[in-house]
C-alpha positions in Angstrom: 0.0 0.0 0.0 1.2 3.5 -0.6 2.5 5.3 2.4 1.3 8.9 2.9 4.1 11.1 4.2 3.2 13.3 7.2 6.0 15.7 6.4 4.8 19.0 4.7 5.9 19.5 1.1 7.7 22.6 0.0 5.3 25.5 0.3 3.4 27.3 3.0 3.1 26.1 6.6 0.3 23.6 6.7 -0.7 24.7 10.2 -1.6 28.0 8.6 -3.0 26.3 5.5 -5.2 24.0 7.5 -6.6 26.8 9.7 -7.4 28.8 6.6 -8.9 26.2 4.3 -10.5 23.8 6.8 -12.2 26.5 8.8 -12.2 29.8 7.1 -12.9 29.0 3.5 -16.5 29.7 2.4 -18.6 26.6 2.9 -19.8 24.6 0.0 -23.5 25.1 -0.8 -24.8 21.7 -1.2 -27.3 21.3 -3.9 -30.9 21.6 -2.8 -31.4 19.1 -5.5 -30.1 16.4 -3.2 -33.0 16.7 -0.7 -35.5 16.9 -3.5 -33.9 14.0 -5.2 -34.3 11.8 -2.1 -37.9 12.7 -1.6 -38.7 12.3 -5.3 -37.1 8.8 -5.3 -39.1 7.8 -2.3 -42.3 9.1 -4.0 -41.5 6.9 -7.0 -41.1 3.9 -4.8 -44.4 4.5 -3.1 -46.1 4.9 -6.5 -44.6 1.7 -7.7 -45.8 -0.2 -4.7 -49.2 1.3 -4.9 -49.5 0.5 -8.5 -48.4 -3.1 -7.9 -50.8 -3.5 -5.1 -53.7 -2.3 -7.2 -52.6 -4.5 -10.0 -52.3 -7.7 -7.9 -55.3 -7.0 -5.5 -57.7 -4.4 -6.6 -57.9 -5.5 -10.2 -58.6 -9.1 -9.3 -62.0 -8.0 -7.9 -62.8 -5.5 -10.6 -61.4 -7.6 -13.4 -60.7 -4.5 -15.4 -58.1 -5.2 -18.2 -57.6 -1.4 -18.8 -57.0 -0.7 -15.1 -54.7 -3.7 -14.8 -52.6 -2.6 -17.8 -52.4 1.0 -16.7 -51.3 0.2 -13.2 -48.7 -2.3 -14.5 -47.3 0.4 -16.8 -47.1 2.9 -14.0 -45.4 0.4 -11.7 -42.9 -0.5 -14.4 -42.1 3.2 -15.2 -41.7 4.0 -11.5 -39.3 1.1 -10.9 -37.3 2.0 -14.0 -37.0 5.7 -12.8 -35.8 4.5 -9.4 -33.2 2.3 -11.1 -32.1 5.1 -13.4 -31.7 7.5 -10.5 -29.6 5.0 -8.6 -27.1 4.9 -11.4 -27.1 8.7 -12.3 -23.8 10.7 -12.3 -23.4 12.4 -9.0 -21.3 15.4 -10.2 -22.8 16.0 -13.6 -24.2 19.4 -12.4 -21.3 20.4 -10.1 -19.3 23.3 -11.7 -16.2 22.5 -9.8 -15.8 18.7 -10.5 -15.2 17.0 -13.8 -17.6 14.1 -14.4 -15.4 12.1 -16.8 -16.0 9.6 -19.5 -13.3 7.6 -21.3 -12.9 10.4 -24.0 -12.8 13.3 -21.6 -10.6 11.3 -19.1 -7.8 11.2 -21.7 -8.1 14.9 -22.4 -8.4 16.2 -18.8 -6.0 13.8 -17.1 -3.5 12.7 -19.7 -3.2 15.9 -21.8 -2.6 18.3 -19.0 0.3 19.3 -16.8 -2.1 19.6 -13.9 -2.2 17.0 -11.1 -5.6 15.3 -11.0 -7.5 13.5 -8.3 -10.2 11.2 -9.6 -12.9 9.6 -7.4 -14.1 6.3 -8.8 -17.5 5.6 -7.3 -20.9 3.9 -7.6 -24.0 6.0 -6.9 -25.5 3.3 -4.7 -22.4 3.1 -2.5 -23.0 4.4 1.1 -19.3 5.3 1.6 -19.4 7.3 -1.7 -22.3 9.3 -0.4 -20.6 10.0 2.9 -17.5 11.3 0.9 -19.6 13.4 -1.4 -19.9 16.7 0.7 -16.2 16.6 1.4 -15.4 16.0 -2.2 -17.6 18.9 -3.3 -15.9 21.2 -0.8 -12.5 20.1 -2.1 -13.7 20.9 -5.7 -14.8 24.3 -4.7 -11.6 25.0 -2.7 -9.3 24.0 -5.6 -11.4 25.4 -8.5 -12.8 28.7 -7.1 -10.8 29.7 -4.0 -7.2 28.8 -4.7 -7.2 28.1 -8.4 -4.2 25.8 -8.0 -3.0 23.6 -10.9 -5.1 20.7 -9.8 -8.1 19.1 -11.3 -10.8 17.4 -9.2 -12.7 14.8 -11.1 -14.9 11.7 -10.8 -15.9 8.6 -12.7 -19.2 6.8 -12.3 -18.2 3.1 -12.6 -21.9 2.0 -12.8 -22.2 3.8 -16.1 -21.8 1.2 -18.9 -19.6 3.5 -20.9 -17.2 3.9 -18.0 -16.9 0.2 -17.0 -13.9 -0.6 -19.3 -12.1 2.5 -17.9 -12.7 1.4 -14.3 -11.6 -2.1 -15.1 -8.4 -0.8 -16.7 -7.7 1.2 -13.5 -8.3 -2.0 -11.5 -10.9 -0.4 -9.3 -12.0 -3.0 -6.8 -13.8 -1.0 -4.1 -15.8 2.2 -3.9 -14.9 4.9 -3.5 -11.3 4.7 -4.8 -9.3 7.9 -5.0 -6.5 7.9 -7.6 -3.9 10.7 -7.9 -2.5 11.2 -11.4 0.8 13.1 -11.6 2.1 14.3 -15.0 5.6 13.6 -16.1 8.3 16.2 -15.6 8.2 18.4 -18.7 11.3 18.5 -20.8 11.9 21.0 -23.6 13.1 18.3 -26.0 9.8 16.4 -25.5 7.7 19.3 -26.9 6.9 17.6 -30.2 5.9 14.4 -28.4 3.6 16.3 -26.0 1.9 18.1 -28.8 1.3 14.9 -30.7 -1.1 12.1 -29.9 1.8 10.1 -28.5 1.3 12.0 -25.2 -0.5 9.0 -23.5 -1.2 7.6 -20.1 2.1 5.7 -19.6 3.8 9.0 -19.1 1.6 9.7 -16.1 2.1 8.1 -12.7 -0.9 7.3 -10.5 -1.2 6.3 -6.9 -4.0 5.4 -4.6 -4.7 7.9 -1.9 -5.0 6.1 1.5 -4.8 9.2 3.8 -7.5 10.8 5.8 -10.5 11.8 3.7 -10.8 15.4 4.9 -10.5 18.6 2.9 -7.3 19.6 4.8 -5.5 16.3 4.2 -6.7 15.8 0.6 -5.6 19.4 -0.4 -2.3 19.1 1.5 -1.5 15.8 -0.4 -2.5 17.2 -3.8 -0.3 20.3 -3.3 2.6 18.0 -2.5 2.1 16.3 -5.9 2.2 19.5 -8.0 5.2 19.8 -10.3 7.7 22.6 -9.8 9.0 24.7 -12.7 10.1 27.7 -10.6 13.8 28.5 -10.8 14.9 29.2 -7.2 17.9 31.4 -6.4 19.4 31.4 -2.9 19.7 35.2 -2.6 20.1 38.4 -4.6 23.9 37.8 -4.8 23.6 34.4 -6.4 26.1 34.0 -9.2 23.5 32.5 -11.6 20.9 35.2 -11.2 22.4 37.8 -13.6 23.1 35.2 -16.3 19.5 34.0 -16.0 18.3 37.5 -17.0 20.9 38.0 -19.6 20.2 34.9 -21.7 19.6 36.1 -25.3 16.7 34.9 -27.3 15.0 33.3 -24.3 11.5 33.5 -22.9 10.2 36.5 -20.9 11.4 36.4 -17.2 9.4 37.0 -14.0 11.1 37.1 -10.6 9.4 36.9 -7.2 11.4 38.7 -4.6 10.4 37.6 -1.1 11.6 36.9 2.4 10.2 33.4 2.3 12.4 30.4 1.8 10.0 28.0 0.2 8.2 28.1 -3.2 4.6 28.9 -2.8 2.0 26.6 -4.5 0.4 29.6 -6.3 3.8 30.5 -7.9 4.1 26.8 -8.9 0.7 27.1 -10.5 1.6 30.2 -12.5 4.8 28.5 -13.7 2.7 25.5 -14.9 0.2 27.7 -16.7 3.0 29.5 -18.6 5.2 26.5 -19.1 7.7 26.8 -21.9 6.4 30.4 -22.6 7.5 32.4 -19.6 10.3 31.6 -17.1 9.5 32.2 -13.5 12.1 32.5 -10.7 12.1 33.2 -7.0 14.8 34.7 -4.9 15.0 35.2 -1.1 16.1 38.6 0.1 17.7 39.6 3.4 17.0 43.4 3.1 14.7 45.8 1.3 17.3 47.9 -0.5 17.8 48.4 -4.2 20.0 46.0 -6.1 21.9 46.6 -9.3 22.5 43.9 -11.8 24.8 43.9 -14.8 22.6 42.5 -17.6 23.9 42.6 -21.2 26.7 45.0 -20.2 24.2 47.5 -18.8 23.4 48.2 -15.1 19.7 47.5 -14.3 18.3 48.5 -10.9 15.9 46.1 -9.1 13.8 48.4 -6.8 13.9 47.5 -3.1 10.5 46.5 -1.6 9.0 45.6 1.8 7.5 42.1 1.9 7.1 40.2 -1.4 7.0 41.7 -4.9 6.7 40.2 -8.4 8.8 41.8 -11.2 8.8 41.4 -15.0 12.2 42.1 -16.6 11.7 44.3 -19.7 14.7 43.2 -21.8 14.0 46.0 -24.4 13.6 48.8 -21.9 16.3 47.4 -19.6 14.1 47.8 -16.5 12.1 45.9 -14.0 8.3 46.3 -14.0 6.6 45.6 -10.7 3.1 44.0 -10.4 0.7 46.5 -9.0 -2.8 45.3 -9.9 -3.6 44.3 -6.3 -2.1 45.0 -2.9 -1.6 41.3 -2.2 -0.2 38.6 -4.5 -3.1 36.2 -4.0 -5.4 36.5 -7.0 -4.2 34.1 -9.7 -6.6 35.4 -12.4 -5.4 39.0 -12.0 -1.8 38.0 -11.8 -2.2 35.9 -15.0 -3.8 38.8 -16.8 -0.9 41.1 -15.7 1.6 38.6 -17.1 -0.3 38.5 -20.4 -0.3 42.3 -20.6 3.4 42.8 -19.8 4.8 39.8 -21.7 2.3 39.7 -24.6 2.3 35.9 -24.1 -0.8 33.7 -23.4 -0.8 30.8 -21.0 -1.1 27.2 -22.2 -3.4 26.2 -19.3 -5.5 27.9 -16.6 -8.7 29.9 -16.6 -7.5 32.5 -19.2 -6.1 30.0 -21.7 -7.8 28.3 -24.7 -7.3 25.0 -23.0 -8.9 26.3 -19.9 -12.0 27.4 -21.9 -12.2 23.9 -23.4 -11.8 22.3 -20.0 -14.6 24.5 -18.6 -16.8 23.0 -21.2 -15.9 19.5 -20.1 -16.5 20.4 -16.4 -19.8 22.3 -16.8 -21.2 21.1 -20.1 -21.4 24.8 -21.2 -19.8 26.0 -24.4 -19.6 29.7 -23.6 -16.4 30.0 -21.6 -15.3 32.6 -24.1 -18.0 35.0 -23.0 -17.2 34.3 -19.3 -13.5 35.0 -20.0 -14.2 38.2 -21.8 -16.5 39.4 -19.0 -13.8 38.5 -16.5 -11.2 40.5 -18.5 -13.6 43.4 -18.7 -14.1 43.3 -14.9 -10.3 43.3 -14.4 -9.9 46.2 -16.8 -12.6 48.2 -14.9 -11.0 47.4 -11.6 -7.6 48.6 -13.0 -9.1 51.8 -14.2 -10.7 52.4 -10.7 -7.4 51.6 -9.1 -5.6 54.2 -11.2 -8.2 56.9 -10.5 -8.1 56.1 -6.8 -4.3 56.1 -6.7 -4.2 59.5 -8.5 -6.8 60.9 -6.0 -4.8 59.7 -3.0 -1.7 61.3 -4.5 -3.5 64.7 -4.7 -4.7 64.4 -1.2 -1.3 63.6 0.1 0.1 66.7 -1.5 -2.5 68.9 0.1 -0.9 69.6 3.5 -3.7 71.7 4.7 -5.9 68.7 5.0 -5.4 66.1 7.8 -4.3 62.7 6.7 -7.1 60.3 6.2 -6.3 56.7 7.0 -8.3 54.1 5.2 -9.8 51.4 7.4 -8.2 48.0 6.9 -10.3 45.8 4.8 -12.1 43.2 6.8 -10.8 39.7 6.0 -13.4 37.6 4.4 -13.6 33.9 4.0 -12.7 34.2 0.3 -9.6 36.4 0.8 -8.4 34.2 3.6 -8.8 31.2 1.3 -6.4 32.7 -1.2 -2.7 31.8 -0.8 -0.3 34.8 -1.0 3.0 34.7 -2.8 
């Protein structure tokens, strides 16, 4: 059996992570459909029994052929509906969890650099039903709150179409949780990955045998994310200047932070822009400016308090700081900023073409393009508002006759707490 390590992977402190996500993240809103579904199923059973009783008892006395046949038909339909509902897909209407078939399984799991957890289940299984609310909360946490490079999916093994898939995965009990980890991406394998030869044997899978809680599941999934972030020991590292000075290479982003471990959100950004944008991280000991010699020219990296994300503009020979939000915790806004400054689109994630296609697999809706455009419009509006507010604050600060007005700190909400900060 696979042994689950209790040691935290590289990333944030799991004590903090656990307190944030297990208790502070906004709770999952379970479908009202579930209660209605149970009541409706019970009603169908009662109708079936009533119809059978009338068929076997009442019609014997009345000897009415029409009544006998009608009650038999009602009973048969009711039983059929009960049977159909017992084999229905549990997550078909859940916007945060993929309900996979053999065709979408290959696309979502095997043609992605995301780590994927798949729940193999049977609708009639009591243990599967007990896990359902936890799994729904995990899906919401990963897909909406943190937006990590992780897919949460499921396969209904009672569906005839899926039985060969479940058999090939050697599913012997329900529910079985399998973690699929993509291979380490190598640049010389680009053509292979873009072709149809990018198949399942390149992915490793393992059975999850740990505690089935949101905290433990999310912790384990984060530990299985691939890392493509270039880490530098400090700002004096010998390989930092050459990294910026490489000619004809991809755009460069650098996170300057006091932290020593690579954040899962930064890993997710590196996966989304894999082979298109290089992302590095360096730990700093002070907040002063630092001068680098890049391409025989001196380029100043501005000093900052806390953490800051910079884009190196190789043409303008300068560093551009991320300023869309005060905190580095919104993956969508950071992704849009990267697109704007680098003029490069991600290969995965919510703002990519693949992300739009995957949205269709997850929700069954075609119109991710409209959702993305509205999301971009919202970001642009917020950016305009931010610039106007910044200009207004600058004017106020220059007016010494007016007392300084301190803005009240924003109250931490469940959603902002659920976001991981770089």
